[in-house]
Structure formats: C-alpha cells, structure tokens
All heavy atoms as an XYZ file, in Angstrom:
588
protein
N      65.473    123.880     -8.461
C      64.796    124.019     -7.279
C      63.658    125.028     -7.491
O      63.755    125.905     -8.376
C      65.728    124.538     -6.114
O      66.155    125.845     -6.452
N      62.611    124.895     -6.741
C      61.465    125.806     -6.846
C      61.036    126.210     -5.531
O      61.260    125.636     -4.430
C      60.257    125.152     -7.529
O      59.901    124.002     -6.791
C      60.605    124.747     -8.988
N      60.337    127.378     -5.408
C      59.669    127.812     -4.194
C      58.257    128.328     -4.531
O      58.037    128.744     -5.707
C      60.460    128.883     -3.486
O      60.556    130.050     -4.303
N      57.349    128.208     -3.664
C      55.980    128.602     -3.874
C      55.465    129.524     -2.717
O      55.870    129.286     -1.606
C      55.048    127.432     -4.019
N      54.631    130.536     -2.999
C      54.087    131.299     -1.968
C      52.605    131.577     -2.318
O      52.285    131.830     -3.448
C      54.887    132.619     -1.867
C      54.708    133.511     -3.051
C      55.521    134.768     -2.999
N      55.208    135.677     -4.034
C      55.351    135.426     -5.428
N      55.654    134.239     -5.823
N      55.028    136.354     -6.263
N      51.721    131.421     -1.278
C      50.371    131.680     -1.550
C      50.078    133.103     -1.814
O      50.663    134.044     -1.230
C      49.622    131.237     -0.255
C      50.703    130.767      0.693
C      52.092    130.995      0.047
N      49.209    133.385     -2.760
C      48.838    134.786     -3.100
C      47.549    135.222     -2.280
O      47.244    136.376     -2.358
C      48.575    134.860     -4.623
C      49.761    134.652     -5.477
C      50.879    135.659     -5.354
O      50.573    136.827     -4.988
O      51.981    135.351     -5.539
N      46.870    134.273     -1.711
C      45.600    134.638     -0.940
C      44.335    134.795     -1.760
O      43.282    135.011     -1.162
N      44.441    134.596     -2.969
C      43.185    134.756     -3.778
C      43.004    133.533     -4.775
O      42.595    133.772     -5.884
C      43.165    136.124     -4.553
C      44.366    136.242     -5.464
O      45.190    135.370     -5.507
O      44.347    137.202     -6.261
N      43.321    132.335     -4.312
C      43.202    131.262     -5.172
C      44.343    131.089     -6.153
O      44.244    130.282     -7.124
N      45.440    131.702     -5.889
C      46.602    131.597     -6.721
C      47.854    131.299     -5.875
O      47.848    131.602     -4.660
C      46.864    132.890     -7.465
C      45.820    133.306     -8.430
C      46.051    134.632     -9.147
N      46.250    135.701     -8.142
C      47.208    136.590     -8.051
N      48.156    136.587     -8.968
N      47.246    137.528     -7.131
N      48.846    130.781     -6.505
C      50.150    130.593     -5.853
C      51.219    131.002     -6.786
O      51.232    130.705     -7.948
C      50.277    129.073     -5.339
C      51.524    128.850     -4.443
C      50.274    128.216     -6.584
C      51.553    127.548     -3.791
N      52.181    131.805     -6.289
C      53.364    132.193     -7.117
C      54.467    131.127     -7.015
O      54.710    130.579     -5.912
N      55.030    130.831     -8.125
C      56.030    129.757     -8.126
C      57.296    130.407     -8.780
O      57.291    131.029     -9.875
C      55.578    128.625     -9.103
C      56.647    127.525     -9.255
C      54.296    127.999     -8.607
N      58.405    130.142     -8.191
C      59.653    130.591     -8.725
C      60.663    129.417     -8.658
O      60.639    128.637     -7.812
C      60.294    131.745     -7.835
C      59.405    132.991     -7.755
C      59.956    134.030     -6.821
O      61.092    133.822     -6.196
O      59.338    135.049     -6.710
N      61.482    129.375     -9.678
C      62.450    128.297     -9.764
C      63.366    128.533    -10.927
O      63.513    129.633    -11.429
N      64.010    127.380    -11.316
C      64.930    127.477    -12.496
C      64.407    126.475    -13.526
O      63.968    125.368    -13.166
C      66.381    127.101    -12.067
C      66.969    128.096    -11.114
C      68.375    127.732    -10.741
O      68.699    126.594    -10.657
O      69.172    128.661    -10.443
N      64.564    126.830    -14.768
C      64.096    126.018    -15.853
C      65.400    125.696    -16.642
O      66.158    126.637    -17.060
C      63.097    126.696    -16.817
C      62.645    126.003    -18.013
C      61.924    124.699    -17.722
C      61.727    126.905    -18.852
N      65.608    124.451    -16.992
C      66.719    123.983    -17.800
C      66.169    123.544    -19.148
O      65.392    122.731    -19.198
C      67.570    122.947    -17.130
O      67.998    123.437    -15.876
C      68.741    122.540    -18.040
N      66.682    124.253    -20.225
C      66.265    123.852    -21.539
C      67.582    123.801    -22.447
O      68.372    124.760    -22.391
C      65.275    124.849    -22.230
C      64.914    124.417    -23.644
C      64.082    125.009    -21.387
N      67.829    122.752    -23.097
C      69.008    122.556    -23.917
C      70.294    122.979    -23.220
O      71.079    123.791    -23.625
C      68.901    123.309    -25.259
C      69.952    122.928    -26.205
C      67.550    123.197    -25.855
N      70.394    122.420    -21.963
C      71.564    122.579    -21.114
C      71.781    124.022    -20.647
O      72.890    124.383    -20.136
C      72.930    122.031    -21.776
N      70.819    124.878    -20.751
C      70.884    126.303    -20.281
C      69.903    126.405    -19.188
O      68.710    126.083    -19.395
C      70.687    127.306    -21.437
O      71.685    127.086    -22.391
C      70.710    128.713    -20.910
N      70.320    126.923    -18.007
C      69.419    127.058    -16.848
C      69.243    128.574    -16.570
O      70.139    129.288    -16.479
C      70.005    126.394    -15.590
O      70.165    124.966    -15.868
C      69.098    126.442    -14.420
N      67.995    128.980    -16.389
C      67.654    130.375    -16.143
C      66.585    130.337    -15.104
O      65.700    129.531    -15.044
C      67.206    131.076    -17.427
C      68.287    131.205    -18.421
C      68.125    132.340    -19.317
C      69.283    132.609    -20.184
N      70.196    133.599    -19.602
N      66.390    131.485    -14.379
C      65.337    131.595    -13.439
C      63.958    131.849    -14.116
O      63.971    132.476    -15.239
C      65.611    132.848    -12.550
C      66.657    133.575    -13.420
C      67.306    132.570    -14.308
N      62.842    131.412    -13.545
C      61.616    131.555    -14.160
C      60.529    131.760    -13.000
O      60.774    131.233    -11.915
C      61.152    130.461    -15.086
C      59.905    130.806    -15.861
C      61.039    129.131    -14.293
C      59.653    129.916    -17.070
N      59.587    132.599    -13.190
C      58.543    132.773    -12.167
C      57.222    132.888    -12.884
O      57.058    133.464    -13.985
C      58.787    134.087    -11.398
N      56.116    132.350    -12.325
C      54.769    132.476    -12.834
C      53.789    132.136    -11.770
O      54.124    131.792    -10.571
C      54.641    131.504    -14.028
C      54.902    130.093    -13.760
C      53.898    129.138    -13.523
C      56.225    129.553    -13.857
C      54.225    127.820    -13.225
C      56.535    128.285    -13.706
C      55.503    127.399    -13.342
N      52.531    132.254    -12.093
C      51.481    132.032    -11.132
C      50.674    130.795    -11.497
O      50.426    130.623    -12.713
C      50.484    133.191    -10.946
C      51.239    134.409    -10.362
C      50.243    135.628    -10.139
O      49.147    135.640    -10.636
O      50.639    136.513     -9.467
N      50.179    130.113    -10.558
C      49.275    128.940    -10.774
C      47.912    129.315    -10.091
O      47.903    129.739     -8.988
C      49.830    127.711    -10.192
C      51.089    127.103    -10.787
C      51.672    125.936     -9.966
C      50.881    126.729    -12.188
N      46.851    129.028    -10.782
C      45.539    129.100    -10.165
C      45.197    127.841     -9.509
O      45.546    126.751     -9.966
C      44.470    129.414    -11.256
N      44.608    127.930     -8.274
C      44.202    126.750     -7.494
C      42.694    126.516     -7.582
O      41.994    127.488     -7.095
C      44.682    126.891     -6.086
C      46.164    127.174     -5.914
C      44.339    125.565     -5.254
C      46.611    127.569     -4.590
N      42.249    125.423     -8.172
C      40.877    125.163     -8.285
C      40.293    124.647     -6.946
O      41.047    124.155     -6.103
N      39.002    124.612     -6.763
C      38.396    124.080     -5.534
C      38.767    122.592     -5.254
O      38.748    122.217     -4.174
C      36.868    124.217     -5.673
C      36.434    125.648     -5.552
O      37.210    126.557     -5.080
O      35.326    125.983     -6.029
N      39.036    121.952     -6.334
C      39.396    120.423     -6.296
C      40.919    120.203     -6.090
O      41.352    119.087     -6.154
C      38.795    119.663     -7.429
C      39.404    120.112     -8.752
O      40.173    121.169     -8.799
O      39.205    119.439     -9.760
N      41.716    121.310     -5.976
C      43.129    121.156     -5.866
C      43.873    121.202     -7.120
O      45.039    120.990     -7.130
N      43.169    121.342     -8.277
C      43.785    121.354     -9.585
C      44.630    122.678     -9.679
O      44.229    123.730     -9.266
C      42.820    121.274    -10.683
N      45.819    122.602    -10.279
C      46.695    123.694    -10.415
C      46.857    123.926    -11.994
O      47.105    122.950    -12.729
C      48.137    123.405     -9.888
C      48.227    123.095     -8.446
C      49.587    122.605     -8.074
C      47.823    124.331     -7.611
N      46.714    125.135    -12.394
C      46.827    125.517    -13.869
C      47.550    126.838    -13.932
O      47.338    127.748    -13.071
C      45.547    125.526    -14.608
O      44.645    126.512    -13.974
C      44.809    124.239    -14.658
N      48.411    126.991    -14.919
C      49.048    128.251    -15.160
C      49.816    128.218    -16.428
O      50.020    127.236    -17.110
N      50.310    129.479    -16.857
C      51.260    129.546    -17.996
C      52.375    130.361    -17.681
O      52.388    131.182    -16.709
C      50.444    130.092    -19.171
O      50.036    131.461    -18.766
C      49.249    129.294    -19.619
N      53.473    130.132    -18.439
C      54.692    130.920    -18.320
C      55.123    131.248    -19.752
O      54.974    130.487    -20.642
C      55.761    130.196    -17.537
N      55.684    132.346    -19.958
C      56.273    132.751    -21.259
C      57.769    132.465    -21.256
O      58.475    132.944    -20.360
C      55.944    134.286    -21.576
O      54.568    134.484    -21.577
C      56.522    134.662    -22.917
N      58.183    131.737    -22.293
C      59.649    131.397    -22.429
C      60.151    132.098    -23.701
O      59.487    131.792    -24.757
C      59.798    129.891    -22.506
C      61.298    129.518    -22.752
C      59.318    129.274    -21.193
N      61.145    132.800    -23.718
C      61.811    133.394    -24.883
C      62.935    132.394    -25.250
O      63.879    132.268    -24.574
C      62.386    134.776    -24.562
O      61.283    135.602    -24.044
C      62.892    135.434    -25.835
N      62.713    131.814    -26.449
C      63.603    130.706    -26.873
C      65.069    131.234    -26.959
O      65.910    130.501    -26.551
C      63.188    130.181    -28.225
C      61.791    129.579    -28.183
C      61.302    129.078    -29.538
O      61.792    128.104    -30.022
N      60.388    129.912    -30.127
N      65.289    132.366    -27.530
C      66.685    132.817    -27.681
C      67.365    133.033    -26.321
O      68.497    133.030    -26.292
C      66.736    134.028    -28.537
O      65.917    135.103    -27.969
C      66.380    133.799    -29.945
N      66.595    133.332    -25.296
C      67.232    133.460    -23.909
C      67.905    132.144    -23.486
O      68.826    132.056    -22.653
C      66.241    133.880    -22.861
C      65.837    135.299    -22.998
O      66.449    136.046    -23.756
O      64.894    135.727    -22.242
N      67.381    131.026    -24.019
C      67.859    129.707    -23.699
C      68.818    129.151    -24.736
O      69.159    127.956    -24.770
C      66.783    128.747    -23.358
C      66.317    128.666    -21.966
C      66.763    127.800    -21.012
C      65.379    129.553    -21.283
N      66.183    128.103    -19.855
C      65.312    129.113    -19.956
C      64.593    130.620    -21.746
C      64.524    129.731    -19.040
C      63.765    131.169    -20.780
C      63.675    130.778    -19.474
N      69.197    130.054    -25.717
C      70.168    129.667    -26.761
C      69.548    128.830    -27.881
O      70.238    128.219    -28.598
N      68.155    128.898    -27.972
C      67.507    128.134    -29.042
C      67.138    129.073    -30.194
O      66.714    130.246    -29.941
C      66.211    127.436    -28.559
C      66.391    126.426    -27.424
S      64.938    125.602    -26.887
C      63.805    126.921    -26.597
N      67.237    128.551    -31.396
C      66.788    129.361    -32.598
C      65.347    129.008    -32.732
O      64.943    127.829    -32.788
C      67.619    128.926    -33.797
C      67.271    129.581    -35.049
C      68.132    129.171    -36.247
C      67.625    129.816    -37.460
N      68.353    129.267    -38.647
N      64.430    130.050    -32.921
C      62.992    129.756    -33.035
C      62.810    128.899    -34.305
O      63.476    129.103    -35.278
C      62.425    131.132    -33.141
C      63.345    132.023    -32.453
C      64.682    131.481    -32.702
N      61.817    127.935    -34.206
C      61.539    127.004    -35.268
C      61.090    127.701    -36.462
O      60.306    128.673    -36.412
C      60.501    126.018    -34.774
C      60.022    125.058    -35.763
C      60.755    123.945    -36.013
C      58.850    125.246    -36.512
C      60.387    122.987    -37.018
C      58.464    124.417    -37.429
C      59.206    123.271    -37.752
O      58.738    122.373    -38.640
N      61.489    127.303    -37.575
C      61.020    127.661    -38.917
C      61.006    126.510    -39.853
O      61.757    125.650    -39.679
C      61.787    128.825    -39.503
O      63.057    128.436    -39.857
N      60.129    126.586    -40.838
C      59.992    125.494    -41.798
C      59.527    126.078    -43.154
O      59.240    127.267    -43.284
C      58.971    124.428    -41.355
N      59.482    125.265    -44.161
C      59.045    125.706    -45.566
C      59.978    126.953    -45.973
O      59.420    127.921    -46.380
C      57.600    126.061    -45.529
C      56.597    124.942    -45.167
C      55.102    125.481    -45.040
C      56.635    123.842    -46.159
N      61.252    126.712    -45.809
C      62.193    127.768    -46.299
C      61.985    129.150    -45.571
O      62.144    130.143    -46.222
C      62.178    127.873    -47.828
C      62.436    126.547    -48.513
C      61.371    125.830    -49.055
C      63.724    125.975    -48.555
C      61.599    124.674    -49.753
C      63.943    124.857    -49.142
C      62.881    124.154    -49.773
N      61.568    129.056    -44.340
C      61.374    130.299    -43.551
C      59.931    130.865    -43.730
O      59.661    131.849    -43.035
N      59.084    130.270    -44.563
C      57.641    130.798    -44.609
C      56.894    130.511    -43.376
O      55.968    131.286    -43.054
C      56.942    130.170    -45.855
N      57.172    129.410    -42.635
C      56.444    129.103    -41.442
C      57.469    129.349    -40.242
O      58.465    128.709    -40.171
C      55.967    127.650    -41.411
C      55.303    127.184    -40.188
C      54.014    127.911    -39.882
C      55.088    125.701    -40.281
N      57.082    130.324    -39.363
C      58.015    130.595    -38.234
C      57.169    130.610    -36.923
O      56.063    130.917    -36.914
C      58.636    131.951    -38.440
C      59.617    132.060    -39.613
C      60.239    133.410    -39.648
C      61.121    133.470    -40.907
N      61.794    134.806    -40.985
N      57.898    130.162    -35.952
C      57.337    130.297    -34.573
C      57.974    131.512    -33.862
O      59.114    131.762    -33.986
C      57.639    129.060    -33.712
C      57.195    129.167    -32.313
C      56.933    127.806    -34.396
N      57.118    132.325    -33.186
C      57.525    133.483    -32.491
C      58.624    133.108    -31.474
O      58.688    132.061    -30.911
C      56.424    134.189    -31.768
N      59.549    134.021    -31.178
C      60.690    133.742    -30.228
C      59.993    133.500    -28.830
O      60.571    132.669    -28.110
C      61.495    134.986    -30.138
C      62.889    134.736    -29.417
O      63.159    133.525    -29.175
O      63.510    135.746    -29.022
N      58.925    134.190    -28.442
C      58.371    133.951    -27.162
C      57.211    132.893    -27.395
O      56.401    133.000    -28.210
C      57.716    135.196    -26.670
C      58.692    136.258    -26.187
C      58.070    137.447    -25.542
O      56.852    137.657    -25.698
O      58.792    138.208    -24.831
N      57.302    131.836    -26.588
C      56.249    130.833    -26.605
C      55.609    130.699    -25.174
O      56.277    130.922    -24.167
C      56.811    129.502    -27.081
C      57.194    129.531    -28.525
C      57.965    129.009    -26.208
N      54.422    130.349    -25.139
C      53.731    130.110    -23.855
C      53.657    128.713    -23.514
O      53.254    127.922    -24.331
C      52.298    130.733    -23.946
C      51.534    130.796    -22.639
C      50.223    131.494    -22.808
O      49.239    130.878    -23.187
O      50.136    132.633    -22.406
N      54.083    128.414    -22.278
C      54.155    127.022    -21.807
C      53.050    126.869    -20.739
O      53.027    127.683    -19.862
C      55.470    126.708    -21.185
C      55.538    125.286    -20.650
C      56.602    126.933    -22.225
N      52.195    125.815    -20.921
C      51.116    125.615    -19.953
C      51.557    124.553    -18.958
O      52.255    123.563    -19.302
C      49.870    125.070    -20.698
C      48.672    124.741    -19.769
S      47.320    124.020    -20.620
C      46.428    125.499    -20.872
N      51.171    124.805    -17.675
C      51.434    123.837    -16.586
C      50.215    123.413    -15.902
O      49.350    124.272    -15.753
C      52.372    124.447    -15.536
N      50.045    122.175    -15.645
C      48.874    121.578    -15.003
C      49.416    120.599    -13.946
O      50.363    119.932    -14.109
C      47.996    120.843    -15.991
C      47.308    121.767    -16.920
C      46.391    120.941    -17.927
O      46.390    119.728    -17.949
O      45.563    121.627    -18.582
N      48.668    120.541    -12.835
C      49.005    119.597    -11.751
C      47.858    119.415    -10.798
O      46.744    120.022    -11.025
N      48.125    118.854     -9.653
C      47.099    118.648     -8.702
C      47.744    118.601     -7.326
O      48.811    117.900     -7.110
C      46.315    117.375     -8.934
C      44.932    117.426     -8.388
N      44.654    117.028     -7.086
C      43.719    117.696     -8.972
C      43.329    117.170     -6.927
N      42.815    117.543     -8.031
N      47.186    119.320     -6.349
C      47.745    119.231     -4.974
C      47.368    117.869     -4.380
O      46.223    117.426     -4.587
C      47.128    120.365     -4.146
C      47.530    121.738     -4.451
C      46.716    122.767     -3.701
C      49.000    121.942     -4.155
N      48.219    117.284     -3.627
C      47.886    116.099     -2.870
C      46.848    116.350     -1.813
O      46.806    117.492     -1.326
C      49.204    115.639     -2.219
C      50.228    116.652     -2.502
C      49.588    117.715     -3.420
N      45.960    115.435     -1.549
C      44.875    115.727     -0.579
C      45.333    116.316      0.768
O      44.597    117.110      1.335
C      44.216    114.296     -0.423
C      44.637    113.506     -1.672
C      45.920    114.071     -2.059
N      46.370    115.918      1.299
C      46.854    116.323      2.600
C      47.287    117.841      2.576
O      47.403    118.437      3.614
C      47.966    115.500      3.249
C      49.220    115.529      2.433
C      49.410    114.514      1.460
O      48.384    113.941      0.958
N      50.561    114.292      0.873
N      47.497    118.417      1.362
C      48.060    119.779      1.283
C      46.913    120.782      1.224
O      47.092    122.035      1.294
C      48.878    119.934     -0.020
O      50.092    119.152      0.167
N      45.671    120.332      1.011
C      44.525    121.322      0.799
C      44.146    121.835      2.186
O      44.057    121.312      3.132
C      43.376    120.621      0.106
C      43.760    120.460     -1.355
C      42.575    119.964     -2.080
N      43.085    118.832     -2.867
C      42.416    117.820     -3.236
N      41.191    117.718     -2.952
N      42.868    116.831     -3.911
C-alpha cells in the first residue's frame, strides 16, 4: 500500500512498502511533478536491508555498493491535475 501527500512546491511525498525477494519494508521518497503531469523521483535502497547480498563479479574485483538508487517515473492521469 502507498500514500501520497502534496508538498506544495511541485513535489509529492510518497510512502509505502517495497517487497524485494520476499522481504517487505517501509520506504518513503519524493516525486517531482512536471507541468505536464510527469512524475520523477529516486529512492535509495540498501540491499542488505532486504536480505540481498550486493552483486559482485570477476572474483570480487567488480562490486556494486550496498546502497543503490532506484529511479521512478510516471504520469498523472489528466483528471488528477
């Protein structure tokens, strides 16, 4: 489930739950609202919080940080603007 609240300055706060690999945790982030109703934003997800081992390859020489940034994009329906 998610909830949203207007921030009053072209942004909207979003709170909800994210399920990754059968683990559900709360998450919150902000979305920017464009003049055309486009929504964009990012959230930081710490992989180990969801029980995931950060990706590595080449015998550990190539590693991905535990914190990864997830981008969200969407569009408000015309009647919501």
